[in-house]
C-alpha positions, 0 to 999 in steps of 0.5 A, a space after each residue: 500500500 502507498 500513502 502520500 500527502 499531496 497538495 491539490 489545487 482548489 479548482 475542479 479537475 478537468 480532463 487533460 487536453 490531448 495535443 494532436 499533431 498539427 495540420 502539416 507533414 510529419 514523420 510518424 513511427 508506429 509505437 503500438 497496435 491494438 486488436 479487438 482483444 486488447 483493453 484499448 481495442 475493446 474501448 475503440 470497439 474494434 472487431 476481429 477484422 480491424 486493428 488500430 495502429 498508434 502512430 507517434 510524431 518523431 523528430 520534431 518539436 511535436 515529438 510524442 503527439 499521437 494519432 490512431 489509424 484504423 486498419 481493416 484486415 478484411 480485403 473485401 471491405 470497400 475501404 481496404 485501399 486505406 490498408 494498402 496505402 498504410 502498408 505501402 507507407 511502412 514498407 510492407 508488401 501491398 500487392 498480390 498475395 501477402 501475409 499481413 503480420 501486425 507485429 511487423 508494424 511496430 517501429 516502422 516509420 512513414 511521412 504523412 500529412 495530417 488534417 483535423 476533423 471533429 477534434 481528431 487528427 487523421 492521415 490526409 495523405 502519405 508521402 511515398 517520395 520520402 524514402 525511409 530505411 525501415 528497421 524491423 525488430 521482432 518483438 520478444 515473446 515470453 515463450 521465446 525468451 531464454 531462462 537464466 538457468 539455460 545459459 551456459 555461463 
């Protein structure tokens, strides 16, 4: 248990003001992906055919500001072309028969222009002309981790 004495302001608490990326081009990095089973995915009401990528501005004075991109994994959905654009932007295969692995999204970077609508930041346009050397680092799964007693010292 934690006990601590603190001084609280006398005014009523308000919700934190969430700063969104400005309406300009930014370099983004995918920092997380949520699916329908994650707490955030449930809050976003994602279905089994939809994931949401959390993208963070990097390398500017707005570093750390984020936006979410919904990505459909259902190729029959009429908006699937948004998924293909996202895959192209992060350097993933986007033509022909491909295997989409959302674990590979993490750490990928892309340039895109942001537009605001109803208080949210949305990708308006990807900039495919600015090439980024993508470095993929597979997430470490706990089942793949080596236990200390297995290491030959």
